C-alpha positions as CSV (number, residue, x, y, z in Angstrom):
1,M,-140.8,62.0,-45.7
2,V,-139.0,64.6,-47.9
3,T,-140.4,67.4,-45.7
4,R,-139.1,65.7,-42.6
5,S,-135.6,65.2,-44.0
6,F,-135.6,68.8,-45.1
7,L,-136.4,70.0,-41.6
8,I,-133.7,67.8,-40.1
9,V,-131.1,69.4,-42.5
10,V,-132.3,72.9,-41.6
11,V,-132.0,72.2,-37.9
12,V,-128.5,70.7,-38.3
13,L,-127.3,73.8,-40.3
14,L,-128.7,76.1,-37.7
15,L,-126.8,74.3,-34.9
16,V,-123.6,73.8,-36.8
17,G,-123.4,77.4,-38.2
18,P,-122.7,79.2,-34.9
19,A,-120.2,76.4,-34.0
20,F,-118.2,76.9,-37.1
21,S,-118.3,80.7,-36.5
22,Q,-116.9,80.3,-33.0
23,F,-114.3,77.8,-34.3
24,G,-113.0,80.4,-36.8
25,Q,-112.7,83.0,-34.0
26,S,-111.0,80.5,-31.8
27,N,-108.5,79.7,-34.6
28,R,-107.5,83.4,-34.8
29,L,-106.9,83.5,-31.0
30,T,-105.1,80.2,-31.1
31,D,-102.7,81.5,-33.7
32,L,-102.0,84.7,-31.7
33,A,-101.5,82.8,-28.5
34,S,-99.1,80.4,-30.2
35,R,-97.1,83.3,-31.6
36,L,-96.9,84.9,-28.2
37,S,-95.7,81.6,-26.7
38,R,-93.0,81.2,-29.3
39,D,-91.9,84.9,-29.0
40,A,-91.8,84.6,-25.2
41,D,-89.7,81.4,-25.3
42,D,-87.2,83.1,-27.7
43,F,-87.1,86.2,-25.5
44,A,-86.3,84.0,-22.4
45,D,-83.6,82.1,-24.2
46,T,-82.0,85.3,-25.5
47,S,-82.2,86.8,-22.0
48,Y,-80.3,83.8,-20.5
49,N,-77.7,83.9,-23.3
50,G,-77.1,87.5,-22.5
51,F,-76.8,86.7,-18.8
52,T,-74.3,83.9,-19.3
53,G,-72.1,86.3,-21.3
54,N,-72.1,88.9,-18.5
55,S,-69.3,88.2,-16.1
56,R,-70.4,91.0,-13.8
57,A,-74.1,90.2,-13.4
58,F,-76.0,91.9,-10.6
59,R,-79.1,90.8,-8.7
60,N,-81.3,92.8,-11.2
61,D,-79.8,90.8,-14.1
62,V,-80.8,87.5,-12.3
63,E,-84.3,88.9,-11.7
64,A,-84.6,89.8,-15.3
65,V,-83.8,86.3,-16.4
66,M,-86.1,84.7,-13.9
67,L,-89.0,87.0,-14.9
68,A,-88.4,86.3,-18.6
69,Y,-88.8,82.5,-18.0
70,Q,-91.8,83.1,-15.7
71,F,-93.5,85.0,-18.5
72,A,-92.6,82.3,-21.1
73,G,-94.2,79.7,-18.8
74,A,-97.3,81.8,-18.3
75,S,-97.6,82.3,-22.0
76,R,-97.5,78.6,-22.6
77,I,-100.3,78.1,-20.0
78,F,-102.4,80.8,-21.7
79,Y,-101.9,79.1,-25.1
80,R,-103.1,75.7,-23.6
81,M,-106.1,77.4,-22.2
82,V,-107.0,78.8,-25.6
83,V,-106.5,75.4,-27.2
84,D,-108.6,73.7,-24.5
85,R,-111.4,76.2,-25.4
86,R,-111.7,77.6,-21.9
87,R,-114.5,80.1,-21.2
88,N,-113.7,83.6,-22.5
89,Q,-114.0,84.9,-18.9
90,D,-111.2,82.5,-17.9
91,L,-109.1,83.6,-20.9
92,R,-109.6,87.2,-20.0
93,D,-108.6,86.7,-16.3
94,A,-105.5,84.8,-17.4
95,F,-104.6,87.5,-19.9
96,D,-104.9,90.2,-17.3
97,M,-102.4,88.2,-15.1
98,L,-100.2,87.7,-18.2
99,Q,-100.1,91.5,-18.8
100,T,-99.3,92.2,-15.1
101,L,-96.3,89.8,-15.4
102,A,-95.3,91.5,-18.7
103,R,-95.1,94.8,-17.0
104,S,-92.7,93.3,-14.4
105,V,-90.6,91.9,-17.2
106,E,-90.5,95.2,-19.0
107,R,-89.3,97.2,-16.0
108,N,-86.2,94.9,-15.9
109,N,-85.8,94.4,-19.6
110,V,-82.7,95.6,-21.5
111,Q,-83.6,93.9,-24.8
112,R,-85.9,96.5,-26.2
113,N,-85.7,95.2,-29.8
114,T,-86.6,91.6,-29.0
115,W,-89.4,92.7,-26.6
116,Y,-91.2,94.5,-29.4
117,N,-92.5,91.3,-30.9
118,I,-94.0,90.4,-27.6
119,Q,-95.6,93.8,-27.2
120,R,-97.2,93.4,-30.7
121,S,-98.5,89.9,-29.8
122,L,-100.0,91.2,-26.5
123,Q,-101.7,94.1,-28.4
124,D,-103.2,91.7,-31.0
125,I,-104.5,89.3,-28.4
126,S,-106.0,92.2,-26.4
127,R,-107.8,93.4,-29.6
128,E,-109.1,89.9,-30.3
129,L,-110.4,89.4,-26.8
130,N,-112.1,92.9,-26.8
131,S,-113.6,92.1,-30.2
132,D,-115.0,88.9,-28.9
133,S,-116.5,90.5,-25.8
134,S,-118.1,93.4,-27.7
135,S,-119.6,91.2,-30.5
136,G,-122.7,90.5,-28.4
137,G,-123.1,87.0,-29.9
138,G,-124.7,84.0,-28.3
139,G,-122.9,81.2,-26.6
140,G,-123.9,81.5,-23.0
141,G,-120.9,80.7,-20.7
142,N,-118.4,81.1,-23.6
143,Q,-119.1,84.8,-24.0
144,Y,-118.0,87.7,-21.8
145,P,-120.9,88.9,-19.6
146,G,-122.6,92.0,-21.0
147,D,-122.6,95.3,-19.1
148,S,-125.9,95.4,-17.2
149,G,-125.7,98.9,-15.9
150,R,-125.6,102.4,-17.5
151,G,-122.9,102.9,-20.0
152,G,-120.5,105.8,-20.1
153,R,-117.5,107.4,-21.8
154,M,-114.5,109.7,-21.3
155,T,-112.1,111.5,-23.5
156,W,-108.4,112.2,-23.0
157,R,-106.1,114.7,-24.6
158,G,-102.4,115.3,-23.9
159,R,-98.8,115.4,-25.2
160,V,-96.7,112.3,-25.1
161,D,-93.0,111.8,-25.5
162,D,-92.0,108.2,-26.0
163,D,-94.1,106.0,-23.7
164,V,-96.9,106.5,-21.0
165,R,-99.6,104.6,-19.2
166,I,-102.9,106.3,-18.3
167,R,-104.8,104.7,-15.4
168,I,-108.5,105.4,-15.5
169,R,-110.4,104.7,-12.3
170,G,-113.7,106.2,-11.3
171,G,-113.6,109.8,-12.5
172,S,-109.9,110.3,-12.5
173,A,-107.0,109.6,-15.0
174,E,-103.5,109.3,-13.7
175,I,-100.4,109.3,-16.0
176,E,-97.4,107.1,-15.5
177,T,-94.4,108.2,-17.6
178,I,-92.4,105.1,-18.6
179,G,-90.0,106.8,-21.0
180,G,-89.4,110.3,-22.3
181,T,-90.3,113.7,-20.8
182,E,-93.0,114.0,-18.3
183,F,-96.0,116.3,-19.2
184,S,-98.7,117.6,-17.0
185,D,-101.0,119.2,-19.6
186,S,-103.3,116.2,-20.0
187,Q,-107.0,116.9,-20.2
188,P,-109.4,114.1,-19.2
189,N,-113.1,114.7,-19.6
190,F,-115.5,112.3,-18.0
191,F,-119.1,112.1,-19.1
192,N,-119.7,109.3,-16.6
193,S,-117.4,107.8,-14.0
194,L,-116.0,104.3,-14.7
195,P,-118.1,102.0,-12.5
196,N,-116.6,100.1,-9.6
197,R,-117.4,96.7,-11.3
198,R,-116.1,94.7,-14.2
199,V,-117.0,96.3,-17.5
200,T,-115.5,96.1,-21.0
201,V,-114.1,99.4,-22.2
202,R,-113.7,100.1,-25.9
203,L,-111.1,102.5,-27.2
204,T,-111.3,104.9,-30.2
205,A,-108.1,106.6,-31.2
206,K,-108.9,110.2,-32.3
207,R,-105.4,111.7,-32.8
208,G,-101.8,110.6,-32.6
209,R,-98.9,109.4,-34.7
210,G,-98.1,106.4,-32.6
211,D,-99.9,103.4,-31.0
212,I,-102.8,103.8,-28.6
213,F,-104.2,100.6,-27.1
214,I,-105.9,99.1,-24.0
215,E,-103.3,97.4,-21.9
216,Q,-105.6,96.2,-19.2
217,Q,-109.4,96.0,-18.8
218,P,-111.0,96.8,-15.4
219,S,-111.1,93.9,-13.1
220,R,-111.3,93.1,-9.4
221,E,-107.5,92.3,-9.5
222,N,-106.6,95.9,-10.6
223,D,-109.3,97.6,-8.5
224,F,-111.5,98.2,-11.5
225,T,-109.0,100.3,-13.4
226,A,-108.7,100.7,-17.1
227,I,-105.2,101.1,-18.4
228,V,-104.4,102.7,-21.7
229,R,-100.9,102.7,-23.2
230,I,-99.6,105.3,-25.6
231,K,-96.3,104.7,-27.4
232,D,-94.8,107.5,-29.5
233,P,-92.2,106.1,-31.9
234,K,-90.6,109.4,-33.1
235,G,-88.4,112.0,-31.4
236,G,-90.0,114.8,-29.5
237,A,-93.5,115.1,-28.0
238,S,-96.7,114.8,-30.0
239,D,-100.4,115.5,-29.3
240,Y,-102.7,112.5,-28.7
241,E,-106.4,112.1,-28.1
242,F,-108.6,109.1,-27.5
243,E,-112.1,108.1,-26.3
244,L,-113.1,105.3,-24.0
245,Q,-116.7,103.9,-23.9
246,W,-118.2,101.2,-21.7
């Protein structure tokens, strides 16, 4: 009888252990999603307050306010999906759409200071989702699918002044200058082409005084393009280097 009871306890612990582990990771993502939703709501309200105080508003000003509230609504939906424990694949797809909307907001944004908190929240969520997908743990449908094909990597070196996006697709890397001086001396080096399918890319920052982070993972929606963002906080240009693996 004692042996049977002991075996039951062991089985229960084995089943409950992974559940508690997943619950802890979910709590982390829940906190981040909640923070993003609050920051997005504050940003939208601030955008509208600035709009009402502008007696000579143009169409671009109206668009900026509308986009700010669309982003706030999308952030709340993403938070609900996290709370409802949707599959990680669903969360990843939703976050890709959220980032696409964020880029539209940023193009029309004049509130650089208040937008910083949202950028930080997006970066933290991206890291959390990438960490979950590369952990390789069990969980069946609650985990991102593993990469079934051959892996690969690429490196990138270049000078950045202020803010750039680097779009990696196949065996090419295109630079989009968002702010600062344009530079054409970038040096991408591909050891394998990025495959034309969904994979999870992992970034390792090698050199740079600012932030280097994955803004978007490859997906069908973005034509299987990995997007890396580099933000240089200081004046003048600086050298940057990173490596992507998949």
